[in-house]
Phi, psi and omega in degrees: 000130178262123180215139170260134183251133174250116181283148186303314185268017185220153174255004181276139181269129179243150176261136177285172186291344181267354184282127179265113184275350184283136175261005183285150178267140176256128179239145175271139174236141180236123177280133179261117180282140176279133179263145176294149178298148180280137180297150175293151182217140165213163186307330181291339178300312179287320181298319184267357181291151173299154180274120178284320178196164174243133180242151176256126184292131176273165179302129176081001181281152178234170179301327180298320180287324176298315180295320179299315180293324184279318189241350178092003176206138182294333183297340183278012177301331182300326181286325176293318179299310181298328179286344185236026181296341178289338179245349179242116177281333183214151180302337180269006182277017183287130180233151178303138178088349179294141177262121181244139178273134174259116183287147176269093187262162175305126181303333179288348179270330186236046179270109183292349179263001182250110182302327180293322176298317181294315179300319180297315179297320179296318178297318178297317181298331179294341180279346184263000000 
């Protein structure tokens, strides 16, 4: 609260402790971090990638949850699908007990903190 106080026995104007005397403007600045370029991708990248791990599908699990556990974002299910096309005819063909390979992909392709990586995966997923 901004208030100027006039004391009873005085004609002098005093500023209270909450009064901001500065006329300067404060501006926020945000540094924009440069992101590394996203690696090129086609389905053979995941298919031919080394296997980082093999997971066994739990009851009710979908590729999105497998991808979330493996890469930190559900949008990266497309890479799990492409790595396992020999056992999956369609992305919804996931069954309990199925063994799925998690490809060891370029980190710039599966960065859950990079919106461009997520957008790229979503665009790829629209083709399936």
